[in-house]
C-alpha positions as CSV (number, residue, x, y, z in Angstrom):
1,M,-8.7,45.5,-107.0
2,E,-8.0,45.3,-103.2
3,T,-7.0,41.7,-103.6
4,V,-4.6,42.5,-106.5
5,A,-3.1,45.4,-104.5
6,R,-2.7,43.2,-101.4
7,E,-1.0,40.4,-103.4
8,G,1.3,43.0,-105.0
9,T,2.3,44.3,-101.5
10,I,3.0,40.8,-100.3
11,H,5.2,40.1,-103.3
12,R,7.2,43.3,-102.8
13,M,7.6,42.5,-99.1
14,S,8.8,39.0,-99.9
15,R,11.3,40.3,-102.4
16,E,12.5,42.9,-99.9
17,R,13.0,40.3,-97.3
18,R,14.9,38.1,-99.8
19,L,17.1,41.1,-100.8
20,T,17.9,41.7,-97.1
21,Q,18.8,38.1,-96.6
22,V,21.1,38.0,-99.7
23,F,22.9,41.2,-98.6
24,V,23.5,39.8,-95.1
25,E,24.9,36.6,-96.6
26,L,27.2,38.6,-98.9
27,A,28.5,40.6,-95.9
28,D,29.0,37.6,-93.6
29,T,32.2,36.1,-94.9
30,L,33.9,35.6,-91.5
31,V,32.3,32.2,-90.7
32,D,34.7,29.5,-89.6
33,E,34.2,27.4,-92.8
34,F,34.1,30.2,-95.4
35,D,33.9,28.5,-98.8
36,L,34.7,30.8,-101.7
37,V,33.1,28.5,-104.3
38,D,29.9,28.3,-102.3
39,F,29.9,32.0,-101.6
40,L,30.2,32.9,-105.3
41,G,27.7,30.2,-106.3
42,M,25.2,31.7,-103.9
43,L,25.8,35.1,-105.5
44,A,25.3,33.7,-109.0
45,E,22.0,32.0,-108.1
46,A,20.7,34.9,-106.1
47,T,21.4,37.3,-109.0
48,V,19.3,35.1,-111.3
49,E,16.6,35.0,-108.7
50,L,16.5,38.7,-108.1
51,L,17.1,40.1,-111.6
52,S,15.3,39.4,-114.9
53,V,18.3,37.3,-116.2
54,D,18.4,33.7,-117.2
55,A,22.0,32.8,-116.0
56,A,24.9,34.4,-114.2
57,G,28.6,33.5,-113.7
58,L,31.5,34.8,-111.7
59,M,35.2,35.3,-112.6
60,L,37.9,36.3,-110.2
61,A,41.4,37.5,-111.1
62,D,44.6,36.2,-109.5
63,D,47.6,38.3,-108.5
64,H,48.7,38.5,-112.1
65,G,45.4,39.8,-113.4
66,V,44.5,36.5,-115.0
67,L,40.8,35.7,-114.7
68,H,39.4,32.3,-113.6
69,V,35.9,31.0,-113.8
70,M,34.8,30.4,-110.2
71,A,31.0,29.9,-110.2
72,S,28.0,29.9,-112.4
73,S,24.3,29.4,-112.1
74,D,24.4,26.3,-114.4
75,D,26.8,24.1,-116.3
76,Q,26.0,25.7,-119.7
77,T,26.9,29.1,-118.4
78,E,30.2,27.8,-117.0
79,L,31.2,26.4,-120.5
80,L,30.3,29.7,-122.1
81,E,32.5,31.6,-119.6
82,L,35.4,29.2,-120.2
83,F,35.0,29.8,-123.9
84,E,35.0,33.6,-123.2
85,L,38.3,33.3,-121.5
86,Q,39.8,31.0,-124.2
87,Q,38.8,33.5,-126.9
88,D,39.9,36.5,-124.8
89,Q,36.7,38.4,-125.7
90,G,33.3,39.1,-124.2
91,P,31.4,41.4,-121.8
92,C,33.0,40.0,-118.6
93,L,36.5,40.7,-119.9
94,D,35.6,44.2,-120.9
95,A,33.9,44.9,-117.5
96,F,37.0,43.7,-115.7
97,R,39.5,45.6,-117.9
98,T,37.6,48.9,-117.8
99,G,36.0,48.7,-114.3
100,Q,32.7,49.8,-115.8
101,P,29.4,47.9,-116.3
102,V,28.7,46.5,-119.8
103,I,25.0,46.8,-120.2
104,D,22.8,46.3,-123.3
105,A,25.8,45.9,-125.6
106,D,25.3,44.2,-128.9
107,I,26.9,40.8,-128.5
108,S,27.9,40.8,-132.2
109,R,30.8,43.1,-131.1
110,W,32.4,39.9,-129.9
111,P,31.9,37.6,-132.9
112,E,33.2,34.2,-131.6
113,F,31.6,34.8,-128.2
114,A,28.3,35.8,-129.8
115,A,28.2,32.6,-131.9
116,T,28.7,30.4,-128.9
117,A,26.3,32.3,-126.7
118,T,23.6,32.2,-129.4
119,A,24.1,28.5,-129.9
120,G,23.5,28.1,-126.1
121,G,20.2,30.0,-126.4
122,Y,21.5,33.4,-125.0
123,L,20.7,36.4,-127.2
124,S,22.0,39.1,-124.9
125,A,24.7,39.5,-122.3
126,H,25.8,42.0,-119.7
127,A,28.7,42.2,-117.2
128,L,29.3,44.0,-113.9
129,P,32.8,44.5,-112.4
130,L,33.6,43.3,-108.8
131,R,35.2,46.5,-107.6
132,L,35.9,48.6,-104.6
133,R,37.3,52.1,-104.8
134,G,39.3,51.4,-108.0
135,K,40.3,47.9,-107.0
136,I,38.9,45.4,-109.5
137,I,39.0,41.7,-108.4
138,G,36.8,40.2,-111.1
139,A,33.5,40.5,-112.9
140,M,30.0,38.9,-113.1
141,N,28.4,37.8,-116.4
142,L,24.6,38.1,-116.9
143,F,22.9,36.3,-119.7
144,R,19.4,36.5,-121.1
145,C,17.5,34.4,-123.7
146,D,16.0,37.6,-125.3
147,V,17.3,40.9,-126.5
148,A,15.1,43.1,-124.2
149,P,17.2,45.8,-122.5
150,L,18.1,45.4,-118.8
151,D,16.1,47.7,-116.7
152,P,18.4,50.5,-115.1
153,D,17.1,49.7,-111.6
154,E,18.0,46.0,-112.1
155,A,21.4,46.9,-113.5
156,A,21.9,49.1,-110.4
157,L,20.8,46.3,-108.1
158,G,23.1,43.8,-109.8
159,Q,26.1,46.2,-109.4
160,A,25.1,46.6,-105.7
161,L,25.2,42.8,-105.3
162,A,28.6,42.7,-107.0
163,D,30.0,45.6,-104.9
164,M,28.8,43.9,-101.6
165,A,30.4,40.6,-102.6
166,T,33.6,42.5,-103.3
167,I,33.5,44.1,-99.9
168,G,32.9,40.8,-98.2
169,L,35.7,39.0,-100.1
170,L,38.3,41.8,-99.4
171,H,37.2,42.0,-95.7
172,E,37.5,38.2,-95.3
173,R,41.1,38.3,-96.6
174,E,42.0,41.2,-94.4
175,M,40.6,39.8,-91.2
176,R,42.1,36.4,-91.7
177,G,45.6,37.7,-92.5
178,Y,47.0,38.3,-95.9
179,I,46.9,35.4,-98.2
180,E,48.0,35.6,-101.8
181,L,45.0,35.8,-104.0
182,T,46.5,33.3,-106.4
183,A,46.8,30.7,-103.6
184,Q,43.3,31.4,-102.5
185,L,42.0,30.9,-106.1
186,E,44.1,27.8,-106.5
187,H,42.5,26.3,-103.4
188,A,39.0,27.3,-104.6
189,L,39.7,25.7,-108.0
190,D,40.8,22.5,-106.3
191,S,37.5,22.7,-104.3
192,R,35.5,23.0,-107.5
193,V,37.1,19.8,-108.7
194,V,36.1,18.0,-105.5
195,I,32.5,19.4,-105.7
196,E,32.2,18.3,-109.4
197,Q,33.4,14.8,-108.6
198,A,31.0,14.5,-105.6
199,K,28.1,15.9,-107.7
200,G,28.7,13.3,-110.3
201,M,28.9,10.5,-107.8
202,L,25.7,11.6,-106.0
203,A,23.9,11.9,-109.3
204,E,24.9,8.4,-110.3
205,R,23.9,6.9,-107.0
206,T,20.6,8.6,-106.6
207,G,19.4,9.2,-110.2
208,L,19.3,12.9,-109.6
209,T,20.3,15.4,-112.3
210,L,23.7,17.0,-111.8
211,A,22.0,20.3,-110.9
212,A,19.7,18.6,-108.4
213,A,22.7,16.7,-106.9
214,F,24.6,20.0,-106.4
215,T,21.5,21.6,-104.8
216,T,21.1,18.7,-102.5
217,M,24.7,18.9,-101.3
218,R,24.5,22.7,-100.9
219,S,21.2,22.4,-98.9
220,H,22.8,19.9,-96.6
221,A,25.9,22.1,-96.1
222,R,23.8,25.1,-95.2
223,R,21.4,23.1,-93.0
224,T,24.4,21.7,-91.0
225,G,26.6,24.8,-91.0
226,Q,29.3,23.1,-93.0
227,G,31.3,24.3,-96.1
228,L,30.1,22.9,-99.4
229,T,33.6,21.5,-100.0
230,T,33.5,19.6,-96.7
231,V,30.2,18.0,-97.6
232,A,31.6,17.1,-101.1
233,R,34.6,15.4,-99.6
234,A,32.4,13.5,-97.2
235,V,30.3,12.2,-100.1
236,L,33.4,11.1,-101.9
237,D,35.0,9.3,-99.0
238,G,31.8,7.7,-97.9
239,S,31.6,9.3,-94.5
240,L,28.4,11.0,-95.5
241,Q,25.8,8.5,-96.6
242,T,23.5,9.3,-99.5
243,C,20.4,8.6,-97.3
244,A,21.5,11.4,-94.9
245,L,21.1,14.0,-97.6
246,P,17.7,15.8,-97.9
247,A,15.6,14.8,-100.8
248,H,15.5,17.5,-103.6
């Protein structure tokens, strides 16, 4: 019994340390090479790691209130989010429009979305707004492969992560001087194209999966203190040799 209790304590301490690390990363947006795509990608992956969900994705709105898919924990989730925008229905849209979490909702309320989600292996979906004092800048989708309800504590933690990310993003814009959100998103979308191209090139050259190629670039970016987009451009133009990247 003592061994089990000790292992449980170690696990809790490890999770608490990880939570602290994630919140610090979400608050630290004033680095020289702040990369919006990398920042949101980190949030999506950390959410899957810390909550009992199988996938997560982030959407941000431009100055006209139009949502754009910005990051996801995997490629399948990104396709589902794009479909959600195309059909103009789904939990993320509802969370963005109402400013309220969408938790444990029956996905059949969104027929087209439900059919595509189920085909992708997801049986339940939730969404959390990215908000700060009434200002809503986007939303985060959470997907699960079962229909079990999301624990209230986990839902609260997910919203805390979304809120902290919102504070970090708004603070970053304020401290660097006002930039139109639309321009910022356009730059981020351009960065996503560069990252996808580099990911494909790296996968072809090394035999890695696309997911592993992305993780390899991101690991190198964080290890060297560079932005993910900077690393991706270096892969594309050949200034960063494949052998210089850490094995995944």
